[in-house]
N, C-alpha and C positions, 0 to 999 in steps of 0.2 A: 503493500498501500503506499504508496510517495506522500502522507502527509507527516512526516516524520523526516525533519531535520536534527541529523544528528553528526557533531564534527568529532574531533579526537578529543575537545575538551569538558564537553557533555551533549547530551542529547534532547531533542524537544519534542513534541507530537501533539499536530492541534484534530481536532475530533473532525467529522465529515463535515457539518454547517460551521465551525468555527465558532462553537460555543464554548468548547472546553477548551484546555493546552495541559499537557504533561511538562515539566524538567525536571533533566538527572543532573547531576554530574561525577566525578570521578568521588567517594569520601562525602557524598551528600545524600540528605535524603530527595525518595521521588516525592513531589508535589505536583498535586491540581490543581487550576486557577479559573475560573469565572471571566472569563475574555471580555464582558459586558461589566463588570464591576472592577473585574482587575483586581478581587478579593483571595486570600487564598481559599481552596474548599478543603484538601484532607493533605495530609502531610503521612506519609509511606516511612518508620524509622528504620534505618537499618540495623542488618543485627537481632532483630527482632522472631525471625521467621518464618516460614509463611504463613502463619497463620495471624500471622498482625502486622507484617508489613513483607520485605522484598524479599529478603534473605539475602540479602546485599545487593555490592554495585550493580545497579540497572545495566545491561545490555542491552535490551530491545526493545521496543515498545510501542505500540498501538491499537487507535480507537476502533470499535468496529464500524464496518461501512454498514450503516444500516443508522436512519433515521431514527425510528423505533427505539433502537438500542446504544441512542449516540452516546450516553453519558459512559459504556463499560470498556473498559481499558486492559488490555493483554500488557502487564509487565512483567520482564523476562531476567533473573539477576542473575549468578553466576549457577545457580544450584534449586533457581528453582521459578514455575512458572504457571502464570496463575489471573483469568478475568477478574476485575473488581470494577467497582460502584464509584466513578470521579469524583462524586460530590461527595458522597455518606462517608468514602474507604472502607465497604462492606465486600469481603469475599465475593464472590460467584461460581457457583460449581465446584466443585472440588478441585484440587491444585492439580499441573499436569504431572505425576508420574513414572518413576521407571527410568531416569536419567542415575546416569552413573557419570563422575568426573566434573568435567565446569563446562556448563551452554556460554557459547560464546559466540552464536548468532542463531536470528530464529526470524519466523515471516509469519503473518496473519492472511488467509487469501479470503475475497469476497466473499464466500460462502460460509465461514468461521473455523476451517478447518486452521491447523497450528503446523508449522514443522521446527525443530531444532534441532542445532549442531550442537552436539557436545564431546568435549574431549580427555582422552585417558589414557596411561600410561602408553597402552596396545593400540590408539589410533582415533578417529573421529567414526561416533555416531549416528547417524543423522535416524531422525524420527518423525512421524506426522502424525497427529489425535486425530481424533472426528472432532464433529460441532458437538460431542457428548464426552467431552476427553479423556476419550478410547485409544491404546494408543491403535494404529493401525496396520504400521507398519516398521522395521525398526533395520538398518541396514551398517556393516561397519563401511568406510569407504576409505581408500590406501591414498598415499598424498598428508600434506602438509595441513595446515590451521584452518579450518573455513574458515572465510572473512565476510560472505556475503550469502546471504536468503533471500529467494524470493518464489512467491508460485506464476503458472500465468496467469491472464485476466479469465479467463474460462476454469481456474483451477486443476486443469488436467496435467500441468508437468510443476514438476519443480527442480528449480535448478538452484547450484550454488557455486560459490566461485572462490579459489582453494589459493595457499601457499606457495601450491609445488607449479602454479601457473598454468594450473586446468580449469577450464567450470567443464562441469557436469551436468547432465540435464538427464534428470531421470522422471520415468511415468511415476505422476500423484498417486497413482488409485493404488498402485501394488509396491514400487520401488525402484522396481525395473530400470535400466544403466540405458539412455536409451543415443545421446552422446558424449563424448570427449572435446571436449573445441582445447585448441594448443594454445599457448604462448610462450614467452622465451622467460617471460619473467611474472609477481604474481598478480591474481589478478583481480584486483580490489570490486569491478561490482557485475554484475549478468542484469538484464530486464531482457524479456521477451514480448514481442508486440502482439497488442491485443485479437489479432485476426487469424497469431497461432504462426503467419510465417515466416518472421523472421528473428533472430535472436541477436542482439550486440554484448561484447562483452567490452570493457576496459580494465588495461591493465598498467603494470611498472615497467614494460617494458617500451613504451612511448607509446603503446598504440591501442586504437579500437580496434575490434573486429563486428563484422557482420558476416554472422553465418544464416543457414538456410534451416529454417526450425524444423521439417519434414527428414530433412535428409543428413544434416549436418553440415554439409560442405561448406569451405570457407566462402561468402557472397561480393568482400572487399574488406583490405585495413585502409582503416582512418589513422593518419599518421601525425605525430605530434614529436617538439625538441623534448620534451618532457613525461612524466606519466601521468598518464590519463588516469585521472582520479575518478570518475563518472562517466554513465553514457545516458542515455534516456530516449525512447520515442516521443512524439507527439501523438495524443490517444484523440484529436479534437475532429470530425467529419474526412477530411483524405490527408489529414495532414499528417497522419501514421506513416508518409513515407518519408518522414523528416526523422534524424536523431542531433543534439545537441550531445559531444564531447566537452568537459571542461577538463583541461591541463594544467601543472605544474611550469606549463611556457609563457603563460600566464595570457592565455586564450581562448576561449569557447569557441569553438567549431559547429555547424550547421551543416549537414551531410544529409544526402537521396538516401533513405535506406533501401532504396529498387538495387540504385548499381554504385554506388559510396563517391557520387560525385560531390565534392565541395563545392555547400552555395553560400557560408557566411565564413567570416573569421571578423569575432568581437575581443575584441584588446583591453586588460584589465594592465596595471601598474602594476599587480604583484598574480603568485599564481593562484587559479583557479578552482577553486576545492568543490563546488558543486555546478550543475547548473541543468535548468529544469525547463520545459513547456507550462504555460495555463491556459486556462481553457480557448483563448482568443485567437494561441498560437504564439504568445510573444515569449522571449527567453526571458529567463531568469538568472542573474548569473550570482556567484558567493569569490570574495576575494579571500587571500591575503594584505591587499593592499585596503581596506580596512572596509568595504561598499559593497553593497551587494545593487545591482543593475535590473532595472526593466529593458529589454533591449525591441525594438523593431527589429529582427533579423534582417529585413529585404532591403530594407535600406541602408542598414549599422546604426538610426539614431539612438541614442539612449531618452527612455522614454522616463525613465525613473532615477533617480539616485538614492539610497537606505542606508543613508552617511552614518555611520558607528567611529568608535571611536576614535584617535590617531594610530594610536599603537595597537589595536585591537584584530584579529584576525576572524572572517567572517567564514563559517565555517561549513555551513550551512542552508540549504535555503528550500522552504516547500510552502504550496500554494492549496489553499482551501479550493473544492474539487467545484465552485460553483464559481470561481475566479475573485471570488470575492478581496480575500484577504492575504496576505504571505507572512510566514513565518522566519524567520532569521534565527540563530545561534553562534555564539561567539568564543572568542576566548577570553571574554570579561563573565563569562559565566551565567551570560545574561542570553534569554528568550525575549524577541521584540514582535508584536505584532503589527504590521503595519496597513493602510489602508489608503490606493491610490498615491503611494509614497510616503505620506505621513503616518509618522510616529503614533500609533494607538497603545501601544502597552508597553510595559518593560518588566521580564520575570523576573525576579534571581534566584536562580537555582540553588 
């Protein structure tokens, strides 16, 4: 779900209509906030175990993508995963059990299924849980640490990005390995197009790569001059044919998802840590230069500059699905909510 704004310093997540935000940082409690009032709703104390809190530093969080269940949030820590009510802090259902080792990555599908990747001394285990919290399948996966996990839009595929330079695509119903997508260095992110035709991976090897979803064949290599931190499709209308990549070389680039043709280069004064499209097809970027920006990539014009502190690194950016609000997370351990370029709320992790 692309409603989580996560940087190396902190994590922030939006609910589907932007009514609630969750913040978490290393060594700090996870908190939920009311965006309209700016008031804190609940604090999940660290070290209290699954029954009372998150059971450790938060490694992933996502709100359910259902308006009727907007306040329900999945919080994943190193040793637990569970749904909670963002308003009251009450647990929902049972914790997702049967984890051994340390959870390092997780994903939530649109249908409410959960996937986790956990590390033990023996390697990595990938698990999925159904909507009732019961394990569907678990497989031991070779290779290095899992850095990113995601479901496809239809929920029928699960992909992991790993330190060993491979992204692996599995059947989300049974866990069978479908494709292994190879890079020359660690794979930092992976995403599948909503129509299940393309996969895009981003890597420290200075490339993003487009792949055919059905065959696993390489379609195009998208070249940068620095590590590529993220690669995202545009999902609105026919704009799914676009991909935006964010790189340490100080640029975000827009490409054709059909054949990899370079369409636009958007420049910052520092490394670009994340980039995404909003529902209008505009590009949002987050940079180490202390700013997030909203672009018309077709003209190269900067439409909005979301300015943070002079010495702050903006690690990530996310947008509410309706396109009205933007969420950024930065190195000062603050999450900020913006509307049309104007700062609305600031939440301290």
